[in-house]
C-alpha positions as CSV (number, residue, x, y, z in Angstrom):
1,X,59.7,96.1,114.4
2,X,57.2,94.3,116.7
3,X,54.3,95.9,114.9
4,X,55.6,95.1,111.5
5,X,56.1,91.4,112.4
6,X,52.6,91.1,114.0
7,X,50.8,93.0,111.3
8,X,52.6,91.2,108.5
9,X,54.0,94.4,107.2
10,X,57.6,93.4,107.3
11,X,59.3,93.3,103.9
12,X,62.8,92.0,103.4
13,X,65.3,94.7,102.6
14,X,65.5,95.5,98.9
15,X,61.9,94.2,98.1
16,X,60.0,97.3,99.2
17,X,59.3,100.0,96.6
18,X,59.6,103.7,97.1
19,X,57.4,104.5,94.2
20,X,54.4,102.5,95.3
21,X,51.2,104.2,94.4
22,X,48.6,102.1,96.1
23,X,49.3,103.8,99.5
24,X,50.3,100.7,101.4
25,X,53.9,101.9,101.8
26,X,55.3,104.9,103.5
27,X,58.1,107.2,102.2
28,X,60.9,104.9,103.5
29,X,59.5,101.9,101.6
30,X,58.0,100.2,104.7
31,X,54.6,98.7,104.6
32,X,52.0,100.7,106.5
33,X,50.3,98.9,109.4
34,X,46.5,99.4,109.8
35,X,45.4,101.1,112.9
36,X,43.3,98.3,114.2
37,X,44.1,94.7,113.6
38,X,41.8,91.9,114.7
39,X,42.3,88.2,114.7
40,X,41.0,86.1,111.7
41,X,38.0,84.9,113.6
42,X,37.1,88.4,114.7
43,X,36.0,87.5,118.3
44,X,39.3,87.1,120.1
45,X,41.8,89.7,121.2
46,X,43.7,91.5,118.5
47,X,47.1,90.4,117.5
48,X,48.5,93.7,118.8
49,X,46.9,93.1,122.2
50,X,48.3,89.5,122.3
51,X,51.7,90.8,121.5
52,X,51.5,93.5,124.1
53,X,50.5,91.0,126.7
54,X,53.3,88.7,125.8
55,X,56.0,91.4,125.8
56,X,54.8,92.9,129.1
57,X,54.9,89.4,130.7
58,X,58.4,88.9,129.3
59,X,59.5,92.3,130.7
60,X,58.0,91.6,134.1
61,X,59.8,88.2,134.3
62,X,63.1,89.9,133.4
63,X,62.6,92.4,136.2
64,X,61.7,89.9,138.9
65,X,64.4,87.3,138.1
66,X,67.5,87.7,140.2
67,X,70.8,86.1,139.4
68,X,71.5,82.9,141.2
69,X,73.7,83.4,144.2
70,X,76.9,81.4,144.6
71,X,77.2,79.4,147.7
72,X,79.4,81.1,150.3
73,X,82.6,79.3,151.3
74,X,83.2,79.1,155.0
75,X,86.9,79.4,154.7
76,X,88.7,81.5,152.1
77,X,90.9,79.3,150.0
78,X,93.9,80.3,147.9
79,X,94.0,77.6,145.3
80,X,97.4,76.3,144.3
81,X,99.2,77.4,147.4
82,X,101.0,74.8,149.4
83,X,101.9,76.0,152.9
84,X,105.0,74.2,153.9
85,X,105.0,72.6,157.3
86,X,108.6,73.6,158.0
87,X,111.3,75.7,156.2
88,X,113.9,73.5,154.7
89,X,117.4,73.9,156.1
90,X,119.2,72.6,153.0
91,X,120.1,75.6,150.7
92,X,119.3,73.6,147.6
93,X,115.8,72.8,148.9
94,X,115.3,76.5,149.8
95,X,116.3,77.4,146.2
96,X,113.8,74.9,144.7
97,X,111.0,76.1,147.0
98,X,111.7,79.8,146.3
99,X,111.9,79.3,142.5
100,X,108.6,77.3,142.5
101,X,106.9,80.0,144.4
102,X,108.2,82.7,142.1
103,X,107.3,80.7,138.9
104,X,103.6,81.0,139.9
105,X,103.7,84.8,139.6
106,X,106.6,86.0,137.5
107,X,108.1,83.7,134.9
108,X,110.9,86.1,133.8
109,X,112.1,86.4,137.4
110,X,112.1,82.6,137.8
111,X,114.1,82.2,134.6
112,X,116.7,84.8,135.8
113,X,116.9,83.0,139.2
114,X,117.6,79.7,137.5
115,X,120.6,81.3,135.7
116,X,122.2,82.2,139.0
117,X,125.6,80.4,139.2
118,X,125.6,80.4,143.0
119,X,123.2,80.9,145.9
120,X,124.8,81.9,149.2
121,X,122.4,81.9,152.1
122,X,123.3,83.5,155.4
123,X,121.0,84.0,158.4
124,X,119.0,87.0,157.0
125,X,120.3,87.5,153.5
126,X,120.6,85.8,150.1
127,X,123.5,86.5,147.8
128,X,123.0,85.5,144.1
129,X,126.0,85.4,141.8
130,X,125.4,85.6,138.1
131,X,127.5,85.3,134.9
132,X,125.5,88.0,133.2
133,X,124.7,91.5,134.5
134,X,121.2,91.3,132.8
135,X,120.0,88.6,135.1
136,X,121.5,90.3,138.1
137,X,119.7,93.5,137.2
138,X,116.4,91.6,136.7
139,X,116.7,90.0,140.2
140,X,117.8,93.2,141.8
141,X,114.8,95.1,140.4
142,X,112.4,92.4,141.5
143,X,114.0,91.8,144.9
144,X,110.8,92.8,146.8
145,X,108.9,90.2,144.8
146,X,111.5,87.6,145.7
147,X,111.3,88.5,149.4
148,X,107.5,88.3,149.5
149,X,107.6,84.9,147.8
150,X,110.1,83.7,150.4
151,X,107.7,84.9,153.2
152,X,104.8,83.2,151.4
153,X,106.9,80.0,151.2
154,X,107.4,80.1,155.0
155,X,110.9,81.5,155.1
156,X,112.0,84.2,157.5
157,X,112.4,87.7,156.0
158,X,115.7,88.1,154.2
159,X,117.5,90.7,152.1
160,X,118.6,90.0,148.5
161,X,122.0,91.0,147.0
162,X,123.3,90.3,143.6
163,X,126.8,90.1,142.1
164,X,128.2,89.5,138.7
165,X,131.3,87.5,138.2
166,X,132.9,86.3,135.0
167,X,133.2,82.5,134.7
168,X,136.6,81.0,135.4
169,X,137.2,80.2,131.7
170,X,136.6,83.9,130.7
171,X,139.1,85.0,133.4
172,X,141.7,82.6,132.1
173,X,141.1,83.8,128.5
174,X,141.6,87.4,129.5
175,X,145.0,86.6,131.0
176,X,146.4,85.3,127.7
177,X,148.3,87.4,125.3
178,X,146.6,89.0,122.3
179,X,148.8,86.9,119.9
180,X,147.8,83.6,121.5
181,X,144.1,84.7,121.6
182,X,144.3,85.5,117.8
183,X,145.8,82.1,117.0
184,X,143.4,80.3,119.2
185,X,140.5,82.1,117.6
186,X,141.6,81.6,114.0
187,X,142.2,77.9,114.4
188,X,139.3,77.4,116.8
189,X,141.4,75.6,119.2
190,X,141.9,75.3,122.9
191,X,145.0,75.7,125.0
192,X,145.9,72.5,126.7
193,X,148.1,72.9,129.8
194,X,149.9,69.7,130.7
């Protein structure tokens, strides 16, 4: 390609002729390049020599150039991590801190934690009570991630337990008779106790 460009032998695709009889084209339809080319004035280096000099300089520059080095940081920094000065004693603050830490890494686990009905903290354990068994299973499967996030948030190591409990309204509904449940469902009403 370099020789074709320098020698003027490049022909746009589709313009070359395979049946050329003057001998200027090869069998593939490309224009033949003369063996020696000289500049128009005749007393300077040939175009081929100029091209070779240019490309060899370009290749040498590519070999010697090294990528720029990034400045080294004296202290490794973990961006976006706030190290708390002290662990909160309030269970609600612990919950907020833990969910915020989890949200950075695992959004589905954070969403499941937000659906927990109750958080019960003891000295070295956390009991999460859910309405749905799905969220309880998600948290149980990711309990190690939850523990690691707690440690990263500055909390002491703790174990994670989950439990599923039906809401009080559902427990009350299950205690009513099937006839009452059918009437309530058909008329879309509520039972008012007074």
